[in-house]
LOKE-356758 format. One line per field, with one value per residue: residue number from 1; residue in one letter; x, y, z of N, C-alpha, C in turn. Coordinates in steps of 0.05 Angstrom, whole numbers. Each point is the difference from the previous one (the first is absolute). Example, Ala and Ser with C-alpha at 12.3 -4.5 7.8 and 13.67 -1.06 7.14 Angstrom:
2
num	c(1,2) $
residuo	c(a,s) $
n.X	c(264,-7) $
n.Y	c(-114,21) $
n.Z	c(156,-14) $
ca.X	c(-18,16) $
ca.Y	c(24,24) $
ca.Z	c(0,1) $
c.X	c(18,-15) $
c.Y	c(24,22) $
c.Z	c(0,14) $
END
This chain:
429
num	c(1,2,3,4,5,6,7,8,9,10,11,12,13,14,15,16,17,18,19,20,21,22,23,24,25,26,27,28,29,30,31,32,33,34,35,36,37,38,39,40,41,42,43,44,45,46,47,48,49,50,51,52,53,54,55,56,57,58,59,60,61,62,63,64,65,66,67,68,69,70,71,72,73,74,75,76,77,78,79,80,81,82,83,84,85,86,87,88,89,90,91,92,93,94,95,96,97,98,99,100,101,102,103,104,105,106,107,108,109,110,111,112,113,114,115,116,117,118,119,120,121,122,123,124,125,126,127,128,129,130,131,132,133,134,135,136,137,138,139,140,141,142,143,144,145,146,147,148,149,150,151,152,153,154,155,156,157,158,159,160,161,162,163,164,165,166,167,168,169,170,171,172,173,174,175,176,177,178,179,180,181,182,183,184,185,186,187,188,189,190,191,192,193,194,195,196,197,198,199,200,201,202,203,204,205,206,207,208,209,210,211,212,213,214,215,216,217,218,219,220,221,222,223,224,225,226,227,228,229,230,231,232,233,234,235,236,237,238,239,240,241,242,243,244,245,246,247,248,249,250,251,252,253,254,255,256,257,258,259,260,261,262,263,264,265,266,267,268,269,270,271,272,273,274,275,276,277,278,279,280,281,282,283,284,285,286,287,288,289,290,291,292,293,294,295,296,297,298,299,300,301,302,303,304,305,306,307,308,309,310,311,312,313,314,315,316,317,318,319,320,321,322,323,324,325,326,327,328,329,330,331,332,333,334,335,336,337,338,339,340,341,342,343,344,345,346,347,348,349,350,351,352,353,354,355,356,357,358,359,360,361,362,363,364,365,366,367,368,369,370,371,372,373,374,375,376,377,378,379,380,381,382,383,384,385,386,387,388,389,390,391,392,393,394,395,396,397,398,399,400,401,402,403,404,405,406,407,408,409,410,411,412,413,414,415,416,417,418,419,420,421,422,423,424,425,426,427,428,429) $
residuo	c(m,s,l,r,g,s,a,r,r,v,v,a,a,l,a,l,v,l,l,a,c,l,a,s,a,c,s,r,q,a,s,d,v,t,t,v,r,f,w,a,m,g,r,e,g,e,v,v,t,a,l,l,p,e,f,e,r,t,h,p,t,v,r,v,v,v,q,q,l,p,w,t,a,a,h,e,k,l,l,t,a,f,a,g,d,s,t,p,d,i,a,q,l,g,n,t,w,i,p,e,f,v,a,l,g,a,l,a,p,l,d,a,a,i,a,k,s,s,v,d,p,a,d,y,f,p,g,i,w,n,t,n,i,v,g,g,r,a,f,g,v,p,w,y,v,d,t,r,l,l,f,y,r,r,d,i,l,d,a,a,g,i,h,a,a,p,t,s,w,p,e,w,t,r,a,l,a,a,i,k,a,h,a,a,p,d,r,y,a,i,l,l,p,l,n,e,v,e,p,l,l,a,l,a,l,q,q,d,d,p,l,l,r,d,g,g,r,y,g,n,f,e,s,a,g,f,r,r,a,l,s,f,y,v,d,m,f,r,q,g,f,a,p,p,v,t,s,s,q,l,s,n,v,w,n,e,f,g,r,g,t,f,a,f,y,i,s,g,p,w,n,i,g,e,f,e,r,r,l,p,a,a,l,q,g,a,w,a,t,a,p,l,p,g,p,d,g,p,g,a,s,t,a,g,g,s,s,l,v,v,f,e,k,s,p,a,k,d,a,a,w,q,l,v,e,y,l,s,r,p,d,v,e,l,r,f,r,e,m,t,g,d,l,p,p,r,r,s,a,w,r,d,p,a,l,a,a,d,a,h,a,r,a,f,r,e,q,l,e,r,v,k,p,t,p,k,v,p,e,w,e,r,i,a,d,e,m,r,n,v,a,e,r,a,a,r,g,e,w,t,v,d,e,a,a,r,e,l,d,a,r,a,n,r,i,l,e,k,r,r,w,m,l,a,r,m,a,r,g) $
n.X	c(17,-7,20,-3,-3,21,12,-8,7,21,4,-7,16,19,-6,-1,22,10,-9,9,23,1,-6,18,17,-7,2,24,8,-9,12,18,-11,-16,-18,-7,-23,-1,-25,-1,-16,-11,-2,-7,-13,-7,-2,-10,2,-6,-14,-1,12,-8,-24,1,9,-18,-13,26,-11,-13,-15,-11,-21,-6,-25,-6,-20,-19,-9,-10,24,11,-24,-11,21,-2,-27,4,19,-17,-21,19,2,-6,-5,3,24,-3,-18,-8,-12,-22,0,-21,20,13,-23,-6,24,-5,-26,11,14,-3,-3,26,-3,2,-14,10,-4,-24,-3,12,-17,5,-18,-5,-17,14,15,-19,-16,-11,-18,21,15,-22,1,24,-14,2,-20,8,1,25,-14,7,14,-12,-7,-25,-9,-26,-10,-24,1,-2,-6,9,-18,23,3,-12,14,22,-7,-3,22,11,13,-10,16,-23,-4,-26,-18,-6,27,3,-21,9,24,-11,-15,21,15,-18,-3,26,-7,8,-24,19,3,19,-6,-8,21,-20,18,-23,20,3,8,24,-14,-19,18,13,-23,-3,26,-11,-17,-11,-23,8,12,15,-17,3,23,-14,-17,-7,-17,8,-13,-14,25,-1,24,-6,-23,15,20,-17,-12,23,8,-23,2,25,-13,-14,21,8,14,-8,11,-23,26,8,24,-12,-18,24,3,6,5,24,-10,-18,19,15,-22,4,-3,21,-4,-14,21,-11,26,18,23,-9,-22,19,13,-24,-8,24,-4,-25,2,-12,22,-20,-5,27,-5,-19,15,-12,13,-18,6,-11,-21,-3,-16,21,15,26,-6,-7,18,0,8,9,5,25,2,22,-5,6,2,-18,-6,8,17,-6,-12,24,5,-24,4,23,-14,-18,20,13,-21,2,25,0,26,-5,-16,19,19,-14,-3,26,0,-15,8,5,-17,21,1,26,-5,22,-13,-20,22,-1,19,5,-4,15,14,-10,-11,-1,25,3,-22,13,22,-16,-11,25,0,-20,11,-20,7,-6,-24,13,-17,3,-24,19,15,-11,4,25,0,-11,19,17,-9,-1,24,6,-14,12,24,-10,-4,11,18,-13,11,-22,-14,17,0,-26,-1,17,-14,-22,10,10,-22,-11,15,-6,-21,16,8,-25,-6,21,-5,-26,7,17,-20,-14,23) $
n.Y	c(-24,20,17,7,-26,-6,21,-7,-26,9,17,-20,-16,19,2,-27,-1,20,-11,-22,13,12,-23,-12,20,0,-27,2,18,-16,-21,19,5,14,-10,25,-12,24,-2,21,19,6,26,-11,-17,23,13,-21,-7,26,-12,-18,16,19,-11,-5,26,7,-14,-5,-13,23,-12,24,-15,23,-7,17,5,1,22,4,-11,16,6,-1,14,14,1,5,17,8,-1,12,6,24,4,27,10,23,14,19,5,6,20,7,-7,11,8,6,10,12,5,6,11,22,14,7,-9,26,-7,-24,3,11,-18,-11,18,16,-18,25,-18,9,-3,-18,13,1,17,11,-1,9,11,-4,7,-26,-2,25,-8,8,8,24,15,21,4,7,24,-4,24,7,24,25,2,25,16,8,8,-23,-13,15,-4,-24,12,-21,5,-23,-20,-12,-3,7,-19,12,3,-26,-6,16,-11,-24,6,11,-21,-18,15,0,-25,-1,-1,2,13,-15,-9,-24,-15,-17,-8,-7,-1,18,-22,9,20,-16,-16,22,10,-24,2,23,-20,-1,-2,-25,-3,-18,-19,-9,14,18,-11,24,12,25,0,-15,0,13,-10,-23,-1,7,-17,-19,8,4,-24,-12,12,-6,-21,-7,11,-15,-9,-24,-1,-12,1,-16,-10,-20,13,1,21,14,-16,0,-2,-18,-12,2,-9,-14,-22,-6,3,-22,-15,-23,0,-12,-10,-18,11,-2,-20,-12,9,-7,-22,-5,11,22,14,13,-26,0,26,-9,-22,-17,-13,-17,-8,-24,15,-1,-18,-1,-4,4,-11,-26,-14,-7,-24,14,-8,-6,-26,-7,-22,-20,-16,-15,-4,24,-9,26,-9,-10,-6,-10,-10,-7,-7,-13,-9,-5,-10,-10,3,19,-3,-26,1,17,-17,-19,17,6,-26,-4,16,-26,-2,6,-25,7,5,-16,-12,7,-7,-11,19,-13,-24,6,10,-24,24,-11,-10,24,6,-13,14,21,-4,-6,19,6,-23,-13,-24,-10,-12,-16,1,-24,2,14,-5,-24,1,10,-18,-16,9,-1,-25,-8,11,-10,-22,0,6,-18,-6,-22,3,-4,15,-3,5,19,7,-3,11,19,1,-1,18,14,-5,5,21,5,-9,-2,24,5,-12,11,23,-5,-7,20,14,-15,8) $
n.Z	c(0,-17,6,-26,-7,15,-8,-25,7,10,-22,-16,14,0,-26,-2,15,-15,-23,10,6,-25,-12,16,-6,-27,2,15,-19,-19,13,2,-23,17,-16,3,-2,-11,9,-17,9,-23,7,23,-15,-12,23,12,-26,1,19,-19,-18,17,0,-26,0,18,-18,-3,20,-4,-18,-7,-5,-12,7,-20,17,-18,13,-24,-4,19,9,-24,-8,22,-3,-26,8,19,-17,-15,26,-11,26,-1,3,-13,11,-16,23,-13,18,-15,-15,19,12,-25,-4,23,-6,-23,19,-16,23,0,25,7,21,-5,-26,6,19,-21,-10,-20,-6,8,10,21,-22,-1,-17,25,-11,-12,22,13,-25,9,21,-2,18,4,-25,-5,-21,7,-16,10,-26,-6,7,5,0,9,-12,10,-25,3,-10,9,-25,-7,18,-6,-26,11,9,-12,22,5,-5,-5,26,-2,3,23,3,-7,15,19,-5,-1,20,11,-8,6,22,-2,-5,-25,-14,-18,23,12,24,-8,-8,-1,-18,-11,-18,20,13,-7,-11,-8,-11,-8,-8,-11,-9,-3,-3,24,-14,3,-24,12,7,24,2,-12,17,9,-17,3,-24,17,7,23,3,-13,13,20,-6,-5,22,12,-11,5,24,-5,-8,21,12,-21,20,-7,-24,-6,-3,-20,5,-12,16,11,-15,22,20,-12,-25,9,14,-22,-12,22,-16,15,26,7,4,6,4,-15,9,-18,10,19,-12,-1,23,8,-14,8,24,-10,-8,-11,-1,-4,5,-17,-2,16,20,11,25,0,-2,27,11,16,-21,-3,-24,2,-14,-25,6,-20,-25,-3,3,12,-15,16,-21,11,-25,6,-19,-1,22,7,-25,-1,24,-10,-21,15,14,-22,-12,25,-9,19,-4,-1,22,8,-8,11,21,-3,-3,22,20,4,20,15,9,-1,25,3,-20,16,13,-24,-2,-23,12,21,-21,-9,-6,-24,4,11,-13,-20,6,3,-24,-7,18,-17,-5,-12,5,-23,3,16,-20,-11,11,13,-21,2,26,-4,-20,18,17,-20,-7,26,5,-24,5,23,-12,-17,25,-9,20,22,19,14,-23,-6,25,0,-24,8,23,-14,-17,20,13,-24,-3,25,-14,-21,6,6,-23,-12,12,-5,-25,-2,11,-18,-13) $
ca.X	c(-17,16,-4,-21,-26,-4,-7,-27,-19,1,-16,-28,-9,-2,-23,-23,-1,-8,-29,-15,0,-18,-27,-6,-3,-25,-21,-2,-10,-28,-15,1,-18,-28,-18,-25,-21,-15,-23,-8,-23,-4,23,20,14,18,23,15,25,22,11,12,29,14,-6,16,28,5,-8,10,-10,-29,-8,-29,-14,-25,-21,-19,-27,-20,-18,-26,3,18,-13,-5,26,10,-16,7,26,-3,-13,18,26,21,1,27,12,-9,-19,-15,-28,-18,-5,-26,2,17,-16,-8,23,6,-20,8,25,19,21,17,0,25,6,27,18,-2,13,29,7,-2,-28,-9,-29,-6,6,-21,-26,-12,-22,11,13,-21,-12,16,-3,-24,2,22,27,6,3,11,13,-10,20,-8,-26,-20,-24,-16,-5,-12,12,-21,6,1,-11,-29,-9,3,-22,-25,3,12,29,16,-12,-16,12,-21,-23,-16,14,-1,-27,-3,16,-14,-24,9,10,-23,-16,15,7,-19,-16,14,24,-6,19,17,-3,0,-8,-16,14,23,-11,19,-9,-19,15,15,-20,-9,22,1,-20,8,-11,15,-16,-9,-1,3,24,-2,-20,-24,2,-9,-7,-24,9,-5,23,0,-23,8,18,-15,-18,16,8,-23,-10,15,-14,-27,1,10,29,15,-16,-2,13,23,24,0,-18,15,19,27,-3,20,-10,-24,10,11,-22,-17,-25,-3,21,12,2,14,17,24,25,9,-11,17,15,-18,-8,23,5,-23,-12,17,17,-15,-15,16,-2,-28,-10,14,-10,-6,-11,-29,-15,-15,-25,4,27,15,-10,16,-4,6,28,5,27,10,20,18,-5,16,-19,6,14,25,25,21,-12,20,8,-24,-2,21,-10,-20,14,13,-21,-13,18,-11,13,-10,-28,0,7,-24,-19,9,-6,-29,-18,-13,8,13,-15,15,1,26,4,-14,18,15,-7,-16,-27,-12,-7,-20,-24,-23,3,-1,-26,0,16,-18,-22,10,-1,-28,-12,-10,-3,-27,-2,20,-13,5,-23,-5,-2,-27,-18,4,-15,-28,-3,-1,-26,-23,2,-8,-29,-9,7,-18,-27,-16,-4,7,24,-6,-3,26,16,-12,6,29,5,-9,19,25,-4,0,28,14,-12,20,19,-12,-1,27,8,-16,11,26,-5,-9,22) $
ca.Y	c(24,24,19,19,-13,-3,27,6,-15,12,24,-7,-10,23,15,-14,4,27,2,-14,17,22,-10,-5,25,11,-15,8,28,0,-12,18,22,-6,17,8,9,22,10,26,9,27,18,-10,-21,11,16,-13,-11,20,-3,-27,-2,3,-24,-22,6,-5,-28,-12,-27,1,13,5,1,14,-3,22,-8,22,-3,-12,-29,-9,-17,-26,-12,-11,-24,-21,-9,-16,-25,-16,-3,15,27,11,0,24,15,24,-9,20,-7,-14,-27,-17,-21,-21,-18,-13,-22,-22,-12,6,18,-9,20,14,10,-7,16,28,3,0,17,29,8,6,6,25,23,1,10,-24,-11,-13,-25,-19,-13,-24,-19,-17,-21,6,-4,18,-14,19,25,21,10,28,4,16,6,20,24,21,20,21,27,20,26,-3,1,27,16,-7,8,-22,7,-23,-26,-11,-22,-16,-1,24,21,-7,5,29,8,-9,17,27,-1,-5,24,20,-12,0,-24,-23,-4,-15,3,-24,-22,-27,-18,-22,-26,-3,-7,9,21,-11,-19,16,10,-23,-8,20,-7,-20,-26,-13,-5,-28,-8,-28,-11,1,-19,13,28,17,24,13,13,29,13,0,16,28,6,-1,23,24,-2,3,28,18,0,10,29,12,7,-18,-10,-29,-9,-17,14,-2,20,25,0,0,9,21,24,9,12,26,18,7,-15,-9,11,-21,-26,-20,-16,-11,15,2,25,23,4,6,28,17,-1,6,26,22,13,20,-14,-17,8,2,-26,-11,-25,0,-26,-3,7,-22,9,20,10,-14,-27,-21,-6,-27,-9,-13,-3,-27,-12,-21,-26,-23,-23,-23,-21,10,-14,20,18,17,20,17,18,20,20,15,17,21,19,13,21,27,14,-12,9,27,-2,-11,22,18,-12,-7,17,-15,10,-22,-9,3,27,11,11,26,21,10,29,6,-10,16,27,-1,9,-17,-26,2,-9,-29,-9,2,-19,-27,-7,-7,-17,-25,-21,-12,-26,-19,-25,-3,9,29,16,-4,16,28,4,2,25,21,-2,8,29,15,1,18,27,8,3,-24,-13,15,-9,-25,-21,-6,-14,-27,-15,-6,-21,-25,-8,-8,-25,-21,-3,-12,-26,-21,4,-9,-29,-11,4,-18,-27,-1,-1,-27,-18) $
ca.Z	c(0,-2,22,-8,4,29,10,-8,17,27,-1,-3,26,17,-8,10,28,4,-6,21,24,-5,1,27,14,-8,11,28,1,-6,22,23,-5,3,-16,13,-19,12,-16,8,-16,-10,-1,19,-13,-20,10,22,-10,3,27,4,-2,25,16,-10,6,28,5,-25,-4,-6,-25,0,-26,4,-20,4,-5,1,23,-8,-2,20,20,-13,-6,25,8,-19,7,25,-7,-16,14,-14,11,1,27,13,-17,10,4,12,28,4,-10,18,14,-18,-5,25,3,-18,9,-21,9,23,22,0,27,8,-16,8,26,-2,-22,4,-4,27,-1,13,-18,-20,9,11,-16,-24,8,8,-22,-5,23,-2,21,18,-13,-23,-26,-20,9,-17,-19,-2,13,-14,16,-13,16,-15,-18,-1,-12,21,-9,0,28,9,-11,15,28,16,-2,10,-7,22,15,11,-18,1,-15,-28,-10,-3,-23,-24,-4,-7,-27,-18,-1,-16,-26,-22,0,-10,16,24,22,2,-19,12,-22,10,-5,18,27,21,18,20,17,20,19,16,18,22,20,19,-7,-22,-24,2,28,7,-13,-29,-10,-8,-4,22,-13,12,25,1,-11,-29,-10,3,-22,-25,0,-6,-28,-18,2,-18,-26,3,4,-24,3,-19,-23,-1,-24,2,-11,-29,-11,0,-22,11,28,6,-13,14,25,-7,-8,24,0,28,17,15,-14,17,-18,11,-4,-28,-12,4,-25,-22,2,-5,-29,-17,5,-10,20,16,21,16,28,8,10,23,10,28,10,-1,25,13,13,21,-2,-21,-2,-12,-28,-9,1,-26,-9,-6,18,-11,13,-8,-4,17,-15,-12,8,4,19,13,-20,-5,23,-2,-19,15,19,-16,-11,23,12,-5,-23,-25,-3,-10,-28,-13,-2,-21,-26,-3,14,22,27,16,23,24,10,-2,-27,-2,10,-22,-3,-24,4,22,-9,-20,13,-8,12,30,10,0,24,23,-3,3,29,6,-21,10,-21,-5,12,-11,-10,-29,-16,4,-24,-10,17,-7,-25,6,14,-21,-15,17,6,-24,-2,21,-8,-22,11,-4,26,24,13,14,-20,-12,21,2,-24,0,20,-12,-21,13,13,-20,-8,22,8,-2,22,25,-1,3,28,16,-4,14,29,7,-3) $
c.X	c(18,-5,-22,-28,-7,-8,-29,-20,0,-17,-30,-11,-4,-25,-26,-3,-10,-30,-17,-1,-19,-29,-9,-5,-26,-24,-4,-12,-30,-17,-1,-19,-29,-16,-26,-19,-19,-22,-9,-20,3,26,23,17,19,25,16,26,23,12,16,30,15,-5,18,30,6,-9,8,-9,-29,-4,-30,-10,-28,-19,-21,-28,-18,-18,-25,2,14,-14,-5,26,11,-15,6,27,-1,-11,19,28,22,1,29,12,-10,-19,-10,-29,-16,-8,-26,1,14,-17,-8,23,10,-19,7,26,23,24,15,-2,28,10,29,20,0,15,30,10,-1,-28,-13,-30,-8,5,-21,-25,-17,-22,10,14,-21,-13,14,-2,-26,4,24,28,3,5,10,12,-10,23,-5,-28,-18,-22,-15,-5,-11,20,-21,11,-2,-13,-31,-10,2,-24,-26,2,11,31,18,-14,-16,14,-21,-24,-17,14,-1,-27,-4,16,-13,-24,8,10,-23,-17,13,5,-21,-15,15,26,-9,21,21,-6,3,-8,-14,12,25,-11,17,-10,-20,15,15,-19,-9,22,3,-18,12,-10,17,-19,-10,0,4,24,-2,-21,-24,6,-10,-9,-26,7,-5,24,0,-23,6,18,-15,-19,15,8,-23,-11,16,-11,-28,-1,10,29,16,-18,-1,12,23,24,0,-18,14,20,28,-1,18,-10,-24,8,12,-21,-17,-27,-6,24,15,1,16,16,26,26,9,-10,16,15,-18,-9,23,6,-22,-13,18,15,-16,-16,17,0,-28,-11,18,-11,-4,-10,-30,-13,-13,-25,4,27,15,-6,19,-5,10,30,5,29,7,21,17,-4,18,-19,10,16,26,24,22,-10,21,8,-23,-2,22,-9,-22,13,13,-21,-14,18,-11,13,-9,-29,-1,8,-24,-22,7,-8,-30,-19,-14,11,12,-16,15,2,27,6,-12,17,18,-8,-19,-29,-13,-9,-22,-27,-24,2,-3,-26,-2,16,-18,-22,9,2,-28,-12,-7,-1,-29,-1,17,-13,5,-22,-4,-4,-28,-20,2,-14,-30,-6,-2,-27,-23,1,-8,-30,-12,5,-19,-29,-18,-6,4,26,-5,-4,27,17,-10,8,30,7,-8,19,26,-4,-1,29,16,-10,19,21,-12,-1,27,9,-14,11,27,-4,-9,22,-4) $
c.Y	c(25,18,20,-12,-3,27,7,-14,12,26,-6,-10,23,17,-13,4,28,4,-14,17,24,-8,-5,26,13,-14,8,28,1,-12,18,23,-9,19,5,10,19,9,26,11,29,15,-9,-22,10,12,-15,-11,19,-1,-25,-2,3,-24,-23,4,-7,-28,-16,-29,-1,15,2,1,11,-7,21,-10,25,-5,-15,-31,-12,-20,-28,-15,-13,-24,-24,-12,-17,-27,-19,-3,15,29,10,-3,24,15,25,-9,24,-8,-15,-29,-19,-21,-24,-20,-13,-24,-24,-14,6,16,-11,21,11,9,-6,17,29,4,2,20,30,11,2,7,26,24,3,12,-24,-12,-14,-26,-21,-14,-26,-21,-15,-23,5,-3,19,-17,18,24,23,11,29,3,17,4,22,23,22,15,22,25,21,26,-1,1,28,18,-5,7,-22,3,-22,-26,-11,-23,-19,-1,25,23,-5,6,30,10,-8,18,28,1,-2,26,21,-10,4,-26,-25,-6,-14,4,-22,-19,-27,-19,-25,-27,-3,-4,13,23,-10,-19,16,10,-22,-9,20,-7,-20,-28,-13,-6,-29,-8,-30,-13,0,-19,14,30,15,27,13,13,30,14,1,16,30,9,1,24,25,1,6,29,19,0,13,30,15,8,-16,-8,-30,-12,-19,15,-2,20,28,-1,-3,12,24,27,11,13,28,20,9,-14,-11,11,-21,-26,-19,-18,-8,15,3,26,25,6,7,30,19,2,12,27,22,13,19,-13,-16,8,0,-26,-10,-27,3,-27,0,9,-26,10,22,13,-15,-30,-19,-2,-28,-6,-16,-2,-29,-8,-20,-25,-21,-24,-24,-21,9,-16,20,20,19,22,19,20,22,23,17,20,24,21,15,20,27,14,-12,8,29,1,-10,22,19,-10,-4,21,-14,10,-23,-7,4,29,13,11,27,22,11,29,6,-9,16,28,1,6,-18,-28,1,-10,-31,-11,0,-21,-29,-9,-9,-16,-27,-21,-8,-27,-21,-27,-1,12,30,15,-4,15,29,7,4,26,23,-1,10,30,17,2,18,29,10,2,-25,-15,21,-11,-27,-23,-8,-15,-29,-17,-7,-22,-28,-10,-9,-28,-23,-6,-16,-28,-23,2,-10,-31,-12,4,-19,-29,-3,-2,-27,-20,-19) $
c.Z	c(0,24,-6,5,30,12,-6,18,28,1,-1,27,20,-6,10,30,7,-5,21,26,-3,2,29,16,-7,13,29,3,-5,23,24,-3,2,-16,15,-21,14,-19,11,-20,-9,-2,18,-13,-22,12,21,-10,3,28,4,-4,26,18,-9,5,29,9,-24,-5,-7,-26,0,-28,5,-23,7,-8,-1,24,-7,-1,23,19,-12,-5,26,9,-18,7,25,-6,-15,13,-14,10,-1,28,17,-19,14,2,12,28,5,-11,20,15,-18,-5,25,4,-18,9,-19,10,24,22,3,27,8,-15,8,26,-1,-20,7,-5,28,-1,12,-17,-21,11,9,-17,-25,7,6,-23,-7,22,-2,20,18,-12,-24,-25,-22,13,-18,-18,-6,9,-17,21,-14,19,-19,-18,-2,-13,23,-8,0,29,10,-10,14,29,17,-3,11,-8,24,14,12,-20,2,-15,-30,-13,-4,-24,-26,-6,-9,-29,-20,-3,-18,-29,-21,0,-9,16,26,21,1,-22,15,-22,10,-5,18,28,22,18,21,19,22,22,19,20,23,23,20,-7,-22,-23,-1,30,3,-15,-30,-12,-11,-6,24,-11,9,27,-1,-13,-30,-11,3,-23,-27,-2,-7,-29,-18,1,-18,-28,3,5,-25,2,-20,-23,0,-26,7,-12,-30,-13,0,-23,11,28,6,-12,15,27,-6,-8,24,0,28,15,17,-17,19,-18,14,-8,-29,-12,8,-25,-23,1,-5,-30,-16,5,-10,23,18,22,19,30,11,11,23,7,30,9,-1,27,10,13,20,0,-22,0,-12,-30,-6,2,-26,-7,-6,20,-16,16,-11,-1,15,-15,-14,10,8,21,12,-19,-5,24,-1,-19,14,19,-14,-9,22,14,-5,-23,-26,-5,-12,-30,-16,-3,-22,-28,-5,10,23,27,16,25,27,9,-4,-28,-4,13,-22,-5,-23,4,23,-9,-21,13,-6,13,31,11,0,24,25,-2,5,29,8,-24,13,-22,-3,13,-14,-6,-30,-17,0,-26,-13,16,-6,-26,6,15,-21,-15,16,5,-24,-1,22,-7,-21,10,-3,26,22,12,14,-19,-11,20,3,-24,0,20,-11,-21,13,13,-20,-10,22,8,0,22,26,0,5,29,19,-2,14,30,9,-2,-22) $
END
């Protein structure tokens, strides 16, 4: 054998050894990386990817794959994934959806992870944190918050002799009456779109009576508290303060607000940016926000928004929790707000100078200290739909308040019938 041939064989052997080593290293590297599948909805799903490079840099053994879902299809997609054992590792979940997915056994409890982490429950607005607690256990961490309060035209109130936002129902009624008295026939004091249940729901949450009774087995809509809320809501239509219309009957809510068609509008934080963009410069100093009035003083409102949850069947729970913890950092929440306009759920994030100085956001900070979760039953969204349907008929004068409350109680009890049967069966063992 020639020396040249022998050398070629040695080089070839060394090359094979090198390739084997590289392949082994790559294999080890690939096996050390955990992929976390993250499902997120709407605008949040679009922009969250911009926050992930820093996470992956500081967590080199975790790779995040985001799947964006439209809100209109998200609920069905998640239920289909649960039925097919193909749930993601982590997902954005609307707060009112959490009880449903807990009832299915789809979500992993997070109490142990929270106890060892930088996620401090005491730093969150209590009502928002409470939306994630089911049966005494935490199944999610609030990601961003939503609540409803007053957007109002300060100049219209001033012209009617009202120089401060109302803080109680009697003050609110006086302001509505004064505005209507000064308004043209085609102008109103407040807009309450009949296809939106949130204004009535907020008024109902301000009452001492719960919306459901007996552990969520029955409706409680014939209670004195709910009838009081419904009566106050319906009176705003019967007194001519609000037009009996749906939002689809308005050409553009921002233009109508700018034209002075109505002076009060109950809405959420996304409309801060919309009014800043859509109203002319001359009106930018003429509108403001204020917490919702309550029966006897500042009142409660809805505890909305989305939370981050980890699915029970995830093979990557530890890595998924690391992502939840990262997205829950106050500095990351503030970056997320800059991209989306969403409000952070942690009080410490609100100490940011820019957010603290935002005059329109300030009322939301105050309102978030007084928010309440809706009943934690899987059937709640169906019941809320019936609340909207029944309230519309009462607002249009088809039913009295007592008739509407009685009908809503009956509809809620029919929806909850299966729940009662299941709970009774579980009690019998």
